[in-house]
N, CA, C and O atoms as CSV, one atom per row, in Angstrom:
chain,resi,resn,atom,element,x,y,z
A,1,UNK,N,N,19.792,-5.664,-22.330
A,1,UNK,CA,C,20.041,-4.468,-21.861
A,1,UNK,C,C,18.801,-3.820,-21.260
A,1,UNK,O,O,18.749,-3.410,-20.100
A,2,UNK,N,N,17.752,-3.757,-22.189
A,2,UNK,CA,C,16.408,-3.291,-21.634
A,2,UNK,C,C,15.908,-4.042,-20.514
A,2,UNK,O,O,15.646,-3.408,-19.492
A,3,UNK,N,N,15.702,-5.507,-20.536
A,3,UNK,CA,C,15.401,-6.095,-19.505
A,3,UNK,C,C,16.181,-5.940,-18.146
A,3,UNK,O,O,15.683,-5.866,-17.022
A,4,UNK,N,N,17.518,-5.907,-18.495
A,4,UNK,CA,C,18.206,-5.527,-17.184
A,4,UNK,C,C,18.061,-4.212,-16.567
A,4,UNK,O,O,18.288,-4.088,-15.364
A,5,UNK,N,N,17.731,-3.298,-17.228
A,5,UNK,CA,C,17.359,-1.877,-16.950
A,5,UNK,C,C,15.977,-1.906,-16.142
A,5,UNK,O,O,15.813,-1.452,-15.010
A,6,UNK,N,N,14.929,-2.584,-17.016
A,6,UNK,CA,C,13.709,-2.613,-16.210
A,6,UNK,C,C,13.729,-3.611,-14.911
A,6,UNK,O,O,12.895,-3.424,-14.025
A,7,UNK,N,N,14.535,-4.506,-14.818
A,7,UNK,CA,C,14.374,-5.165,-13.478
A,7,UNK,C,C,15.412,-4.276,-12.481
A,7,UNK,O,O,15.110,-4.235,-11.288
A,8,UNK,N,N,16.400,-3.696,-12.850
A,8,UNK,CA,C,17.063,-2.998,-11.865
A,8,UNK,C,C,16.646,-1.545,-11.683
A,8,UNK,O,O,17.086,-0.931,-10.711
A,9,UNK,N,N,15.937,-1.031,-12.434
A,9,UNK,CA,C,15.640,0.377,-12.209
A,9,UNK,C,C,13.910,0.654,-12.076
A,9,UNK,O,O,13.415,1.385,-11.218
A,10,UNK,N,N,13.179,-0.056,-13.057
A,10,UNK,CA,C,11.848,0.353,-12.951
A,10,UNK,C,C,11.067,-0.805,-12.000
A,10,UNK,O,O,9.923,-0.553,-11.622
A,11,UNK,N,N,11.684,-2.026,-11.638
A,11,UNK,CA,C,11.083,-2.629,-10.650
A,11,UNK,C,C,11.188,-2.052,-9.357
A,11,UNK,O,O,10.236,-2.127,-8.579
A,12,UNK,N,N,12.473,-1.361,-8.981
A,12,UNK,CA,C,12.841,-0.823,-7.810
A,12,UNK,C,C,11.852,0.401,-7.470
A,12,UNK,O,O,11.365,0.616,-6.360
A,13,UNK,N,N,11.653,1.138,-8.600
A,13,UNK,CA,C,10.698,2.205,-8.499
A,13,UNK,C,C,9.199,1.691,-8.035
A,13,UNK,O,O,8.526,2.229,-7.155
A,14,UNK,N,N,8.819,0.537,-8.813
A,14,UNK,CA,C,7.557,0.138,-8.376
A,14,UNK,C,C,7.449,-0.444,-6.966
A,14,UNK,O,O,6.375,-0.374,-6.370
A,15,UNK,N,N,8.542,-1.027,-6.402
A,15,UNK,CA,C,8.810,-1.347,-5.056
A,15,UNK,C,C,8.856,-0.181,-4.057
A,15,UNK,O,O,8.236,-0.195,-2.994
A,16,UNK,N,N,9.606,0.790,-4.459
A,16,UNK,CA,C,9.347,2.046,-3.796
A,16,UNK,C,C,8.021,2.487,-3.517
A,16,UNK,O,O,7.547,2.705,-2.402
A,17,UNK,N,N,7.375,2.617,-4.800
A,17,UNK,CA,C,5.855,3.148,-4.647
A,17,UNK,C,C,5.155,2.304,-3.721
A,17,UNK,O,O,4.540,2.789,-2.771
A,18,UNK,N,N,5.221,0.837,-3.982
A,18,UNK,CA,C,4.512,0.167,-2.936
A,18,UNK,C,C,4.631,0.213,-1.702
A,18,UNK,O,O,3.684,0.090,-0.925
A,19,UNK,N,N,6.072,0.437,-1.302
A,19,UNK,CA,C,6.440,0.481,0.167
A,19,UNK,C,C,5.781,1.708,0.764
A,19,UNK,O,O,5.271,1.645,1.882
A,20,UNK,N,N,5.779,2.776,0.080
A,20,UNK,CA,C,5.114,4.054,0.527
A,20,UNK,C,C,3.860,3.992,0.467
A,20,UNK,O,O,3.311,4.702,1.309
A,21,UNK,N,N,3.066,3.325,-0.310
A,21,UNK,CA,C,1.645,3.314,-0.402
A,21,UNK,C,C,1.085,2.580,0.798
A,21,UNK,O,O,-0.046,2.861,1.194
A,22,UNK,N,N,1.862,1.598,1.432
A,22,UNK,CA,C,1.642,0.928,2.482
A,22,UNK,C,C,1.334,1.846,3.686
A,22,UNK,O,O,0.555,1.510,4.578
A,23,UNK,N,N,1.964,2.978,3.660
A,23,UNK,CA,C,1.866,3.960,4.951
A,23,UNK,C,C,0.657,5.082,4.578
A,23,UNK,O,O,0.426,5.898,5.470
A,24,UNK,N,N,-0.056,5.181,3.459
A,24,UNK,CA,C,-0.942,6.148,3.105
A,24,UNK,C,C,-2.175,6.191,3.934
A,24,UNK,O,O,-2.806,7.240,4.067
A,25,UNK,N,N,-2.551,5.016,4.524
A,25,UNK,CA,C,-3.733,5.142,5.376
A,25,UNK,C,C,-3.489,5.590,6.649
A,25,UNK,O,O,-4.467,5.944,7.307
A,26,UNK,N,N,-2.357,5.653,7.157
A,26,UNK,CA,C,-2.165,6.128,8.417
A,26,UNK,C,C,-2.105,7.661,8.533
A,26,UNK,O,O,-1.712,8.315,7.567
A,27,UNK,N,N,-2.484,8.267,9.698
A,27,UNK,CA,C,-2.440,9.599,9.859
A,27,UNK,C,C,-1.171,10.165,10.320
A,27,UNK,O,O,-0.958,10.523,11.478
A,28,UNK,N,N,-0.315,10.226,9.317
A,28,UNK,CA,C,1.060,10.565,9.492
A,28,UNK,C,C,1.299,12.341,9.531
A,28,UNK,O,O,0.539,13.017,8.838
A,29,UNK,N,N,2.038,12.819,10.103
A,29,UNK,CA,C,2.312,14.198,9.861
A,29,UNK,C,C,3.364,14.129,8.793
A,29,UNK,O,O,3.888,13.074,8.436
A,30,UNK,N,N,3.711,15.598,8.187
A,30,UNK,CA,C,4.522,15.763,7.157
A,30,UNK,C,C,6.124,15.110,7.509
A,30,UNK,O,O,6.824,14.494,6.705
A,31,UNK,N,N,6.401,15.376,8.672
A,31,UNK,CA,C,7.815,14.971,9.041
A,31,UNK,C,C,7.760,13.420,9.193
A,31,UNK,O,O,8.707,12.790,8.724
A,32,UNK,N,N,6.785,12.769,9.776
A,32,UNK,CA,C,6.575,11.387,9.655
A,32,UNK,C,C,6.653,10.816,8.210
A,32,UNK,O,O,7.388,9.859,7.964
A,33,UNK,N,N,5.933,11.378,7.311
A,33,UNK,CA,C,5.881,10.851,5.982
A,33,UNK,C,C,7.183,10.981,5.348
A,33,UNK,O,O,7.618,10.134,4.568
A,34,UNK,N,N,7.891,12.182,5.725
A,34,UNK,CA,C,9.249,12.301,4.956
A,34,UNK,C,C,10.379,11.299,5.635
A,34,UNK,O,O,11.318,10.861,4.970
A,35,UNK,N,N,10.198,11.010,6.931
A,35,UNK,CA,C,11.009,9.875,7.515
A,35,UNK,C,C,10.518,8.526,6.825
A,35,UNK,O,O,11.413,7.716,6.581
A,36,UNK,N,N,9.353,8.212,6.515
A,36,UNK,CA,C,8.959,7.146,5.829
A,36,UNK,C,C,9.652,7.013,4.432
A,36,UNK,O,O,10.257,6.049,3.962
A,37,UNK,N,N,9.425,8.121,3.952
A,37,UNK,CA,C,10.180,8.052,2.501
A,37,UNK,C,C,11.421,7.684,2.433
A,37,UNK,O,O,11.789,6.816,1.641
A,38,UNK,N,N,12.351,8.396,3.383
A,38,UNK,CA,C,13.805,8.199,3.414
A,38,UNK,C,C,14.237,6.743,4.173
A,38,UNK,O,O,15.322,6.225,3.909
A,39,UNK,N,N,13.373,6.180,5.059
A,39,UNK,CA,C,13.540,4.927,5.727
A,39,UNK,C,C,13.225,3.694,4.739
A,39,UNK,O,O,14.017,2.800,4.440
A,40,UNK,N,N,11.964,3.833,4.320
A,40,UNK,CA,C,11.600,2.607,3.594
A,40,UNK,C,C,11.439,2.700,2.054
A,40,UNK,O,O,11.326,1.722,1.316
A,41,UNK,N,N,11.444,3.995,1.659
A,41,UNK,CA,C,11.306,4.209,0.151
A,41,UNK,C,C,12.730,4.435,-0.461
A,41,UNK,O,O,13.126,3.656,-1.328
A,42,UNK,N,N,13.435,5.371,-0.079
A,42,UNK,CA,C,14.784,5.472,-0.820
A,42,UNK,C,C,15.768,4.376,-0.578
A,42,UNK,O,O,16.692,4.188,-1.369
A,43,UNK,N,N,15.619,3.729,0.372
A,43,UNK,CA,C,16.375,2.683,0.769
A,43,UNK,C,C,16.306,1.383,-0.403
A,43,UNK,O,O,17.153,0.507,-0.577
A,44,UNK,N,N,15.118,1.563,-1.065
A,44,UNK,CA,C,14.974,0.404,-2.177
A,44,UNK,C,C,15.750,0.893,-3.403
A,44,UNK,O,O,16.014,0.052,-4.262
A,45,UNK,N,N,16.149,2.171,-3.581
A,45,UNK,CA,C,16.769,2.400,-4.911
A,45,UNK,C,C,18.152,2.744,-4.827
A,45,UNK,O,O,18.853,2.663,-5.835
A,46,UNK,N,N,18.714,3.198,-3.507
A,46,UNK,CA,C,19.940,3.729,-3.373
A,46,UNK,C,C,21.142,2.928,-4.073
A,46,UNK,O,O,21.992,3.406,-4.823
A,47,UNK,N,N,21.002,1.494,-3.619
A,47,UNK,CA,C,21.947,0.553,-4.165
A,47,UNK,C,C,22.081,0.634,-5.879
A,47,UNK,O,O,23.142,0.755,-6.492
A,48,UNK,N,N,20.876,0.545,-6.405
A,48,UNK,CA,C,20.857,0.583,-7.699
A,48,UNK,C,C,21.279,1.869,-8.472
A,48,UNK,O,O,21.753,1.908,-9.608
A,49,UNK,N,N,21.020,2.891,-7.657
A,49,UNK,CA,C,21.432,4.304,-8.193
A,49,UNK,C,C,22.853,4.441,-8.365
A,49,UNK,O,O,23.378,5.256,-9.124
A,50,UNK,N,N,23.587,3.438,-7.479
A,50,UNK,CA,C,24.945,3.662,-7.351
A,50,UNK,C,C,25.782,2.923,-8.628
A,50,UNK,O,O,26.911,3.229,-9.010
A,51,UNK,N,N,24.885,1.841,-9.189
A,51,UNK,CA,C,25.467,1.092,-10.168
A,51,UNK,C,C,24.586,1.403,-11.524
A,51,UNK,O,O,25.192,1.068,-12.542
A,52,UNK,N,N,23.541,1.861,-11.710
A,52,UNK,CA,C,22.950,2.095,-12.916
A,52,UNK,C,C,22.756,3.596,-13.137
A,52,UNK,O,O,22.643,4.407,-12.218
A,53,UNK,N,N,22.727,3.901,-14.487
A,53,UNK,CA,C,22.507,5.381,-14.998
A,53,UNK,C,C,21.029,5.538,-15.032
A,53,UNK,O,O,20.383,5.265,-16.044
A,54,UNK,N,N,20.484,5.981,-13.920
A,54,UNK,CA,C,18.701,6.321,-14.150
A,54,UNK,C,C,18.619,7.569,-15.079
A,54,UNK,O,O,19.269,8.613,-15.016
A,55,UNK,N,N,17.653,7.191,-15.956
A,55,UNK,CA,C,17.327,8.162,-16.911
A,55,UNK,C,C,16.508,9.352,-16.086
A,55,UNK,O,O,16.096,9.258,-14.929
A,56,UNK,N,N,16.395,10.346,-16.858
A,56,UNK,CA,C,15.731,11.593,-16.269
A,56,UNK,C,C,14.210,11.171,-16.039
A,56,UNK,O,O,13.677,11.377,-14.949
A,57,UNK,N,N,13.688,10.715,-16.848
A,57,UNK,CA,C,12.161,10.307,-16.651
A,57,UNK,C,C,11.945,9.401,-15.431
A,57,UNK,O,O,10.875,9.467,-14.827
A,58,UNK,N,N,12.919,8.553,-15.040
A,58,UNK,CA,C,12.718,7.781,-13.860
A,58,UNK,C,C,13.052,8.646,-12.553
A,58,UNK,O,O,12.374,8.522,-11.534
A,59,UNK,N,N,14.011,9.428,-12.630
A,59,UNK,CA,C,14.129,10.479,-11.752
A,59,UNK,C,C,12.846,11.240,-11.251
A,59,UNK,O,O,12.435,11.455,-10.110
A,60,UNK,N,N,12.413,11.535,-12.341
A,60,UNK,CA,C,10.950,12.557,-12.167
A,60,UNK,C,C,9.965,11.846,-11.642
A,60,UNK,O,O,9.133,12.400,-10.924
A,61,UNK,N,N,9.902,10.393,-11.942
A,61,UNK,CA,C,8.813,9.640,-11.594
A,61,UNK,C,C,8.989,9.418,-10.201
A,61,UNK,O,O,8.011,9.538,-9.463
A,62,UNK,N,N,10.243,9.071,-9.680
A,62,UNK,CA,C,10.472,8.918,-8.252
A,62,UNK,C,C,9.997,10.128,-7.448
A,62,UNK,O,O,9.233,10.051,-6.486
A,63,UNK,N,N,10.465,11.123,-7.883
A,63,UNK,CA,C,10.268,12.631,-7.232
A,63,UNK,C,C,8.679,12.754,-7.100
A,63,UNK,O,O,8.190,13.078,-6.018
A,64,UNK,N,N,7.899,12.498,-8.186
A,64,UNK,CA,C,6.369,12.402,-8.266
A,64,UNK,C,C,5.858,11.537,-7.241
A,64,UNK,O,O,4.854,11.871,-6.612
A,65,UNK,N,N,6.470,10.430,-7.009
A,65,UNK,CA,C,5.776,9.373,-6.340
A,65,UNK,C,C,5.964,9.774,-4.719
A,65,UNK,O,O,5.087,9.522,-3.893
A,66,UNK,N,N,7.279,10.461,-4.368
A,66,UNK,CA,C,7.498,10.952,-3.113
A,66,UNK,C,C,6.661,12.232,-2.548
A,66,UNK,O,O,6.283,12.367,-1.384
A,67,UNK,N,N,6.468,13.084,-3.556
A,67,UNK,CA,C,5.714,14.401,-3.164
A,67,UNK,C,C,4.216,14.067,-3.419
A,67,UNK,O,O,3.455,14.823,-2.814
A,68,UNK,N,N,3.641,13.145,-4.148
A,68,UNK,CA,C,2.354,12.720,-4.102
A,68,UNK,C,C,2.172,12.179,-2.686
A,68,UNK,O,O,1.205,12.565,-2.029
A,69,UNK,N,N,3.117,11.236,-2.139
A,69,UNK,CA,C,2.829,10.670,-0.865
A,69,UNK,C,C,2.897,11.806,0.280
A,69,UNK,O,O,2.122,11.831,1.236
A,70,UNK,N,N,3.761,12.593,0.092
A,70,UNK,CA,C,3.797,13.512,1.311
A,70,UNK,C,C,2.652,14.547,1.405
A,70,UNK,O,O,2.374,15.088,2.476
A,71,UNK,N,N,1.983,14.810,0.230
A,71,UNK,CA,C,0.693,15.741,0.276
A,71,UNK,C,C,-0.467,14.981,0.322
A,71,UNK,O,O,-1.552,15.563,0.343
A,72,UNK,N,N,-0.406,13.754,0.341
A,72,UNK,CA,C,-1.584,12.941,0.259
A,72,UNK,C,C,-2.278,12.904,1.653
A,72,UNK,O,O,-1.644,12.934,2.707
A,73,UNK,N,N,-3.618,12.838,1.570
A,73,UNK,CA,C,-4.518,12.566,2.799
A,73,UNK,C,C,-5.264,11.350,2.713
A,73,UNK,O,O,-5.254,10.582,1.751
A,74,UNK,N,N,-6.000,11.198,3.917
A,74,UNK,CA,C,-7.080,9.861,3.650
A,74,UNK,C,C,-7.934,10.107,2.691
A,74,UNK,O,O,-8.263,9.125,2.025
A,75,UNK,N,N,-8.449,11.235,2.385
A,75,UNK,CA,C,-9.415,11.504,1.455
A,75,UNK,C,C,-9.077,11.588,-0.070
A,75,UNK,O,O,-9.736,11.182,-1.026
A,76,UNK,N,N,-7.876,12.221,-0.035
A,76,UNK,CA,C,-7.200,12.471,-1.346
A,76,UNK,C,C,-5.788,11.587,-1.416
A,76,UNK,O,O,-4.775,11.892,-0.786
A,77,UNK,N,N,-5.887,10.641,-2.140
A,77,UNK,CA,C,-4.410,9.852,-2.156
A,77,UNK,C,C,-3.355,10.459,-3.413
A,77,UNK,O,O,-2.207,10.070,-3.624
A,78,UNK,N,N,-4.039,11.427,-4.097
A,78,UNK,CA,C,-3.191,12.206,-5.138
A,78,UNK,C,C,-2.869,13.476,-4.564
A,78,UNK,O,O,-3.527,14.381,-5.078
A,79,UNK,N,N,-2.104,13.835,-3.701
A,79,UNK,CA,C,-1.886,15.006,-2.998
A,79,UNK,C,C,-1.444,15.839,-4.057
A,79,UNK,O,O,-0.891,15.366,-5.049
A,80,UNK,N,N,-1.681,17.212,-3.885
A,80,UNK,CA,C,-1.261,18.440,-4.729
A,80,UNK,C,C,-0.264,19.162,-3.939
A,80,UNK,O,O,-0.427,19.281,-2.725
A,81,UNK,N,N,0.633,19.593,-4.461
A,81,UNK,CA,C,1.846,20.304,-3.948
A,81,UNK,C,C,1.273,21.638,-3.345
A,81,UNK,O,O,0.548,22.331,-4.059
A,82,UNK,N,N,1.539,21.990,-2.183
A,82,UNK,CA,C,1.100,23.243,-1.619
A,82,UNK,C,C,2.338,24.172,-1.430
A,82,UNK,O,O,2.155,25.389,-1.468
A,83,UNK,N,N,3.323,23.774,-1.272
A,83,UNK,CA,C,4.805,24.454,-1.213
A,83,UNK,C,C,5.493,24.016,-2.289
A,83,UNK,O,O,5.282,22.873,-2.695
A,84,UNK,N,N,6.428,24.850,-2.926
A,84,UNK,CA,C,7.342,24.500,-3.981
A,84,UNK,C,C,8.238,23.467,-3.540
A,84,UNK,O,O,8.750,23.611,-2.430
A,85,UNK,N,N,8.505,22.477,-4.202
A,85,UNK,CA,C,9.445,21.359,-4.198
A,85,UNK,C,C,10.869,21.864,-3.819
A,85,UNK,O,O,11.578,21.227,-3.039
A,86,UNK,N,N,11.270,23.056,-4.412
A,86,UNK,CA,C,12.613,23.563,-4.116
A,86,UNK,C,C,12.613,23.993,-2.559
A,86,UNK,O,O,13.621,23.791,-1.883
A,87,UNK,N,N,11.565,24.537,-2.057
A,87,UNK,CA,C,11.604,25.057,-0.914
A,87,UNK,C,C,11.568,23.927,0.126
A,87,UNK,O,O,12.316,24.004,1.100
A,88,UNK,N,N,10.535,22.621,-0.064
A,88,UNK,CA,C,10.550,21.682,0.772
A,88,UNK,C,C,11.926,20.942,0.865
A,88,UNK,O,O,12.239,20.384,1.916
A,89,UNK,N,N,12.689,20.934,-0.146
A,89,UNK,CA,C,14.169,20.428,0.035
A,89,UNK,C,C,15.140,21.116,0.549
A,89,UNK,O,O,16.303,20.715,0.613
A,90,UNK,N,N,14.646,22.426,1.033
A,90,UNK,CA,C,15.784,23.252,1.928
A,90,UNK,C,C,15.971,22.856,3.214
A,90,UNK,O,O,15.256,21.916,3.562
A,91,UNK,N,N,16.764,23.320,4.066
A,91,UNK,CA,C,17.062,23.179,5.388
A,91,UNK,C,C,15.944,23.615,6.213
A,91,UNK,O,O,15.050,24.330,5.761
A,92,UNK,N,N,15.979,23.192,7.429
A,92,UNK,CA,C,14.808,23.544,8.299
A,92,UNK,C,C,14.948,25.179,8.706
A,92,UNK,O,O,13.944,25.857,8.921
A,93,UNK,N,N,16.096,25.640,8.772
A,93,UNK,CA,C,16.343,27.071,9.038
A,93,UNK,C,C,15.811,27.865,7.851
A,93,UNK,O,O,15.482,29.028,8.085
A,94,UNK,N,N,15.684,27.416,6.653
A,94,UNK,CA,C,15.304,28.122,5.317
A,94,UNK,C,C,13.854,27.841,5.069
A,94,UNK,O,O,13.312,28.094,3.993
A,95,UNK,N,N,13.255,27.320,6.074
A,95,UNK,CA,C,11.854,26.993,5.820
A,95,UNK,C,C,11.431,25.745,5.105
A,95,UNK,O,O,10.260,25.543,4.784
A,96,UNK,N,N,12.462,24.873,4.852
A,96,UNK,CA,C,12.283,23.571,4.284
A,96,UNK,C,C,11.896,22.365,5.379
A,96,UNK,O,O,11.605,22.492,6.569
A,97,UNK,N,N,11.979,21.334,4.688
A,97,UNK,CA,C,11.747,20.058,5.464
A,97,UNK,C,C,12.634,19.033,5.292
A,97,UNK,O,O,12.518,17.949,5.863
A,98,UNK,N,N,13.761,19.398,4.326
A,98,UNK,CA,C,14.861,18.548,4.316
A,98,UNK,C,C,14.547,17.092,3.351
A,98,UNK,O,O,15.120,16.011,3.490
A,99,UNK,N,N,13.485,17.425,2.368
A,99,UNK,CA,C,13.005,16.326,1.583
A,99,UNK,C,C,14.244,16.005,0.644
A,99,UNK,O,O,14.918,16.912,0.157
A,100,UNK,N,N,14.496,14.705,0.425
A,100,UNK,CA,C,15.462,14.271,-0.265
A,100,UNK,C,C,15.379,14.644,-1.731
A,100,UNK,O,O,14.424,14.211,-2.376
A,101,UNK,N,N,16.462,15.552,-2.431
A,101,UNK,CA,C,16.460,15.864,-3.789
A,101,UNK,C,C,17.047,14.656,-4.676
A,101,UNK,O,O,18.258,14.437,-4.725
A,102,UNK,N,N,16.170,13.948,-5.318
A,102,UNK,CA,C,16.422,12.703,-5.867
A,102,UNK,C,C,17.584,12.692,-7.027
A,102,UNK,O,O,18.332,11.763,-7.331
A,103,UNK,N,N,17.503,13.986,-7.567
A,103,UNK,CA,C,18.497,14.268,-8.788
A,103,UNK,C,C,19.847,14.403,-8.094
A,103,UNK,O,O,20.868,13.955,-8.616
A,104,UNK,N,N,19.851,15.114,-6.744
A,104,UNK,CA,C,21.152,15.528,-6.430
A,104,UNK,C,C,21.773,14.171,-5.581
A,104,UNK,O,O,22.987,13.975,-5.537
A,105,UNK,N,N,20.804,13.278,-4.924
A,105,UNK,CA,C,21.182,11.995,-4.329
A,105,UNK,C,C,21.691,11.282,-5.561
A,105,UNK,O,O,22.743,10.697,-5.301
A,106,UNK,N,N,21.293,11.130,-6.840
A,106,UNK,CA,C,21.605,10.463,-7.929
A,106,UNK,C,C,23.172,10.667,-8.203
A,106,UNK,O,O,24.079,9.835,-8.163
A,107,UNK,N,N,23.205,12.142,-8.515
A,107,UNK,CA,C,24.608,12.711,-8.717
A,107,UNK,C,C,25.647,12.452,-7.671
A,107,UNK,O,O,26.768,12.043,-7.970
A,108,UNK,N,N,25.256,12.700,-6.401
A,108,UNK,CA,C,26.258,12.413,-5.481
A,108,UNK,C,C,26.842,10.813,-5.157
A,108,UNK,O,O,27.963,10.486,-4.767
A,109,UNK,N,N,25.805,10.063,-5.427
A,109,UNK,CA,C,26.091,8.567,-5.317
A,109,UNK,C,C,27.260,8.237,-6.319
A,109,UNK,O,O,28.297,7.672,-5.972
A,110,UNK,N,N,26.968,8.669,-7.652
A,110,UNK,CA,C,27.822,8.337,-8.639
A,110,UNK,C,C,29.138,9.150,-8.465
A,110,UNK,O,O,30.148,8.699,-9.006
A,111,UNK,N,N,29.211,10.278,-7.777
A,111,UNK,CA,C,30.430,10.876,-7.611
A,111,UNK,C,C,31.289,10.163,-6.403
A,111,UNK,O,O,32.513,10.037,-6.408
A,112,UNK,N,N,30.456,9.755,-5.440
A,112,UNK,CA,C,31.216,8.873,-4.492
A,112,UNK,C,C,31.683,7.693,-4.928
A,112,UNK,O,O,32.806,7.332,-4.576
A,113,UNK,N,N,30.909,6.917,-5.750
A,113,UNK,CA,C,31.484,5.957,-6.416
A,113,UNK,C,C,32.831,6.154,-7.237
A,113,UNK,O,O,33.766,5.359,-7.136
A,114,UNK,N,N,32.859,7.311,-8.084
A,114,UNK,CA,C,33.828,7.513,-8.848
A,114,UNK,C,C,35.124,7.950,-8.037
A,114,UNK,O,O,36.251,7.634,-8.415
A,115,UNK,N,N,34.916,8.590,-7.063
A,115,UNK,CA,C,36.168,9.031,-5.931
A,115,UNK,C,C,36.602,7.704,-5.432
A,115,UNK,O,O,37.792,7.396,-5.498
A,116,UNK,N,N,35.675,6.860,-4.916
A,116,UNK,CA,C,36.320,5.636,-4.243
A,116,UNK,C,C,36.983,4.781,-5.406
A,116,UNK,O,O,38.130,4.384,-5.200
A,117,UNK,N,N,36.411,4.481,-6.529
A,117,UNK,CA,C,37.243,3.707,-7.513
A,117,UNK,C,C,38.551,4.498,-7.768
A,117,UNK,O,O,39.571,3.813,-7.841
A,118,UNK,N,N,38.652,5.613,-7.889
A,118,UNK,CA,C,39.794,6.605,-8.190
A,118,UNK,C,C,40.886,6.418,-7.278
A,118,UNK,O,O,42.060,6.362,-7.643
A,119,UNK,N,N,40.478,6.318,-6.041
A,119,UNK,CA,C,41.500,6.272,-4.899
A,119,UNK,C,C,41.979,4.617,-4.436
A,119,UNK,O,O,42.564,4.294,-3.402
A,120,UNK,N,N,41.569,3.820,-5.442
A,120,UNK,CA,C,42.030,2.278,-5.037
A,120,UNK,C,C,43.127,1.912,-5.832
A,120,UNK,O,O,43.455,2.523,-6.850
A,121,UNK,N,N,43.758,0.825,-5.340
A,121,UNK,CA,C,44.836,0.099,-6.176
A,121,UNK,C,C,44.308,-0.838,-7.243
A,121,UNK,O,O,45.092,-1.497,-7.926
A,122,UNK,N,N,43.117,-0.903,-7.386
A,122,UNK,CA,C,42.389,-1.764,-8.168
A,122,UNK,C,C,42.383,-1.612,-9.708
A,122,UNK,O,O,42.364,-0.478,-10.187
A,123,UNK,N,N,42.395,-2.505,-10.359
A,123,UNK,CA,C,42.485,-2.409,-11.897
A,123,UNK,C,C,41.472,-1.490,-12.344
A,123,UNK,O,O,41.766,-0.905,-13.386
A,124,UNK,N,N,40.428,-1.225,-11.866
A,124,UNK,CA,C,39.404,-0.143,-12.140
A,124,UNK,C,C,39.978,1.219,-12.209
A,124,UNK,O,O,39.711,2.001,-13.121
A,125,UNK,N,N,40.852,1.510,-11.127
A,125,UNK,CA,C,41.284,2.725,-11.236
A,125,UNK,C,C,42.110,3.060,-12.296
A,125,UNK,O,O,42.025,4.167,-12.828
A,126,UNK,N,N,42.861,2.258,-12.640
A,126,UNK,CA,C,43.680,2.528,-14.007
A,126,UNK,C,C,42.740,2.580,-15.159
A,126,UNK,O,O,43.106,3.425,-15.975
A,127,UNK,N,N,41.606,1.932,-15.510
A,127,UNK,CA,C,40.824,2.112,-16.533
A,127,UNK,C,C,40.102,3.462,-16.410
A,127,UNK,O,O,39.941,4.240,-17.350
A,128,UNK,N,N,39.634,3.677,-14.992
A,128,UNK,CA,C,38.773,5.036,-14.822
A,128,UNK,C,C,39.877,6.178,-15.388
A,128,UNK,O,O,39.555,6.900,-16.331
A,129,UNK,N,N,41.047,6.279,-14.826
A,129,UNK,CA,C,41.902,7.219,-15.096
A,129,UNK,C,C,42.167,7.317,-16.537
A,129,UNK,O,O,42.245,8.455,-17.001
A,130,UNK,N,N,42.327,6.252,-17.367
A,130,UNK,CA,C,42.559,6.238,-18.787
A,130,UNK,C,C,41.419,6.797,-19.496
A,130,UNK,O,O,41.608,7.555,-20.448
A,131,UNK,N,N,40.092,6.439,-19.053
A,131,UNK,CA,C,38.847,6.972,-19.870
A,131,UNK,C,C,38.672,8.480,-19.411
A,131,UNK,O,O,38.192,9.260,-20.234
A,132,UNK,N,N,38.995,8.902,-18.268
A,132,UNK,CA,C,38.964,10.243,-17.775
A,132,UNK,C,C,39.966,11.183,-18.800
A,132,UNK,O,O,39.609,12.246,-19.308
A,133,UNK,N,N,41.124,10.623,-18.957
A,133,UNK,CA,C,42.033,11.384,-19.668
A,133,UNK,C,C,41.627,11.445,-21.200
A,133,UNK,O,O,41.788,12.492,-21.827
A,134,UNK,N,N,41.204,10.533,-21.677
A,134,UNK,CA,C,40.594,10.406,-23.042
A,134,UNK,C,C,39.355,11.307,-23.165
A,134,UNK,O,O,39.251,12.025,-24.159
A,135,UNK,N,N,38.410,11.309,-22.211
A,135,UNK,CA,C,37.381,12.326,-22.406
A,135,UNK,C,C,37.827,13.785,-22.238
A,135,UNK,O,O,37.235,14.676,-22.847
A,136,UNK,N,N,38.952,14.070,-21.349
A,136,UNK,CA,C,39.398,15.455,-21.394
A,136,UNK,C,C,39.932,15.892,-22.559
A,136,UNK,O,O,39.782,17.074,-22.868
A,137,UNK,N,N,40.629,15.025,-23.378
A,137,UNK,CA,C,41.321,15.417,-24.436
A,137,UNK,C,C,40.134,15.520,-25.582
A,137,UNK,O,O,40.220,16.413,-26.425
A,138,UNK,N,N,39.172,14.717,-25.599
A,138,UNK,CA,C,38.154,14.862,-26.537
A,138,UNK,C,C,37.442,16.271,-26.327
A,138,UNK,O,O,37.117,16.975,-27.284
A,139,UNK,N,N,37.240,16.605,-25.083
A,139,UNK,CA,C,36.408,17.964,-24.642
A,139,UNK,C,C,37.339,18.988,-25.183
A,139,UNK,O,O,36.912,19.850,-25.951
A,140,UNK,N,N,38.700,18.937,-24.794
A,140,UNK,CA,C,39.496,20.078,-25.337
A,140,UNK,C,C,39.579,20.243,-26.795
A,140,UNK,O,O,39.633,21.366,-27.297
A,141,UNK,N,N,39.590,19.168,-27.493
A,141,UNK,CA,C,39.628,19.087,-29.007
A,141,UNK,C,C,38.424,19.866,-29.531
A,141,UNK,O,O,38.499,20.739,-30.396
A,142,UNK,N,N,37.343,19.478,-28.943
A,142,UNK,CA,C,36.123,19.868,-29.390
A,142,UNK,C,C,35.952,21.418,-29.233
A,142,UNK,O,O,35.400,22.105,-30.094
A,143,UNK,N,N,36.422,21.869,-28.171
A,143,UNK,CA,C,36.506,23.297,-27.900
A,143,UNK,C,C,37.371,24.033,-28.677
A,143,UNK,O,O,37.220,25.247,-28.541
A,144,UNK,N,N,38.284,23.670,-29.497
A,144,UNK,CA,C,39.279,24.312,-30.352
A,144,UNK,C,C,38.267,24.523,-31.607
A,144,UNK,O,O,38.667,25.062,-32.639
């Protein structure tokens, strides 16, 4: 299980980092860097996020890689945040840059998979409903 996790999560994070690093020597604007992250970086891990439970430390690592790249310059490859990350993740109208929130992306991909599996006639839908019912009963009993 550990080897499987390393191959499907940690190796993809390294690939994300390498893909982004290829663009650090170019004189890109913040918008350009954000586009590179979304196009070449996140595309490396989205599929695996749908199927694997990324640990919190990996999500933090991904976010650090992204913001380090966004704030990097040719002189300083280890960029320092100049604006709060929560603001950078906001809409343009709220002063943000629409930088992808990795934790939200992870949760939304898992929710989308859950909904898709729940709405199918496949056997997995029945298993999922059974597991959800058991979990609801367990939560109810522990709250008593």
